[in-house]
N, C-alpha and C positions, 0 to 999 in steps of 0.2 A: 455280936451282929445287931445294928440298929433296929428297933422295933418299927411297927408301921406309923406309930404315931411320933416318930422322932424327927428332929429337925432335918436329918440327913435324908431321910425318905421323903419328907415334905419338899425338899429342894428337888430331889430327883424327879419327882412328878412333873415338875415343870421344866426340867433340864434337857428335854430331847431337842430343843431348839438351839440350846447353848453347847451342849456336849457333856459327856460323862465317861468316867472310868470305873469299872465296877466288876466285881466277882462276888456275887450275893452269898455264894456258899461259903466263902472266906471272910465275910464280913466288910468288904472292901466297897465302898461307895463314894466316889469323889466328883460331885457335880460341878461343872465349871461355872463360875461366877459370870464370865463373858465367853462368847464362842471366839476361838482364836481367829485374828485377821486372816490368817492364811496358814495353809499346812503343805507340807512337802511329802512327796511319795516317790521313792526312788528305788530301783532295782537294776542291777547289772547281770550280764548273762556270760558265762565263760565259754570262750570257744577256744579249741585246740587247732593250731596251725601246723601244717607240714609243707615246708618248701618242696616244689615240683619244678624240676629243671625245665626252663623254656616256657613256662606259663605266666600269664599276667598277674596271678595271685597265688598264694599257697592254698593248699587243701584245706578246706574248713570242716571240722568235726565238732559236734556239740559235746562240751563237756558236762556242764551242770548249770543250773540256776544259782545265782547268789542270793543273799538275803535281801528281802524286801524290807526297806526301812521308811518308817512314818515318824516324821518331825514336825513340831509345832511348838509355840510359845503361848502360854496363857499369864494373865495378869490375876493377882490376888490383892484385892483392895478393901480396906475396912472402912474407908471413907465414903463408899457409895453402895447402891443396889437395893436397899440398905443392907449393911451387915450387922446381924443382931448383937454379936459378941465384942464388936469393936476391935478385933485383932484376927489375924490369920493363922495363928499358930497350930490350930486343929488341921488345917488343910495342909499346911507345910509338913506336919508330922505323917499324915496319910501318905503323901506324895513320896516321902522319903521311904515308906514301907514297901512300895513297889520295888526296891532294889534287895529286900531283905528275904532270905529264904524262909518258907513255911514247911513246917514238919508234916508228918502223916496225920497227926491230930488237927491239922489246919490252924496252927498256931505259929506266930513268927518265932524264929530260933533265938533272935535277940531283939532288945528294943533300940531305937535309933535315938541319938542325941537330940533332946527336945527342950522346949521352955518348961518350966515347972507348972505352967497354968494349961499346957496342952491336955486334951482329953482323948479318949478313944472313940470319938464320935464316928468318925469316917473309916477307921481301920483297927483291927483288935490289937491287944497287947500281948507281949510275950513275958518271959521267955518259954519257948517251948523245948523240945529235944534239941540235941547239939547240931543236927544237920536236917537239909531239906533242899528245896528249890524255889527260886522266887516265883511269884504268882503269875499264872496266865490270867489275863484280864480282857475284857472286852472295851474296846475304845470307841465311843459313838462321836463322830466328827465329821462335819461336812455332809450330813445326811446318810453316812455310811457307818457300818459296824465292822471292826476289824478285831480279829482275836490276836492278842499281842503278849509278848514278854517285853520288860523294860531293858533298854540298852545302856541308857544313861538318863539322869536327872540332874539338872543344874539348877541351882536355886540362888537367885541374886536378891537379898533382902535390902530394900531401899528406905523404909521409914520404920522407926520404932517409937512407940509412946506417945504417938500423936493423936490419939483419942482418948477421952475421959477414962474408958475402960482399961485402956493399955498403959496409961501414963505411970502408974505406981510400980509395974513390974517391967516397964520398956519392952513390952511384947511387940513383935512385929506387926505393922499395920498395912504394909505394902511391900509386894514381892513380885518379881518376874521369875517364871519358872520355865526352863527350856526342856522338853521333853523329847527323847528318841526311843522309839520302839521297835523291836524286830516283829513283823507280821508273820503269824504261823499260817503258811499257805496249806501244808499238809500236816495234820497233827500226828501222822505215823512217823514224821521225822523228829519228834520232839520227845527225848528219852524221859521216863519217869514223870510224866505229866498228868495221868488220868485222874489223881485224887485232887487236882487243883483245876481242873475244867470249869469255866464260868457258866452259868445258867444262861439259856439263851434269851431271856426276855429282860428288858428294862425293869428296874424294881418299880413296883406299884405300891 
């Protein structure tokens, strides 16, 4: 987990206006470089219908709520802000870790494919035990905090090797990331989650 003097925590201190994804107990801290331009929150409700002869509509009975889905896109760019490393490989690695199961010892069960220069700055390294569950994370976006698990992470790498620091290794310097989360509205409905519950506060 990054220490209080690490670049990850230094970024997190000023990230509440931009947004952040975190689970401090698992060592996951991914501050946004820029706040998303927009985000979408969607939830459908399941209703059961029973046709009734001679009535203008069927009988409606509430079935259950469906998943609440939070989705947005973020930009990673080593050409602005400024970016101290001149590449975004560390951020990409950490975002990929959101889809990897963590074991009971709070370690990822596997490591994701990554660039050789990527570090463990924003998320821990594995491999841990053979099985686990993907991490529950807090997502701060739009002035609200959502407790979530990742549904999908889509990464579009746009530029490589376009800064002096990234040129020799052709590291990624710009990427768009589309994130889709399942919002945990009732923690009682998530099986085997307690060891992975994030702390309530933004890292300080």
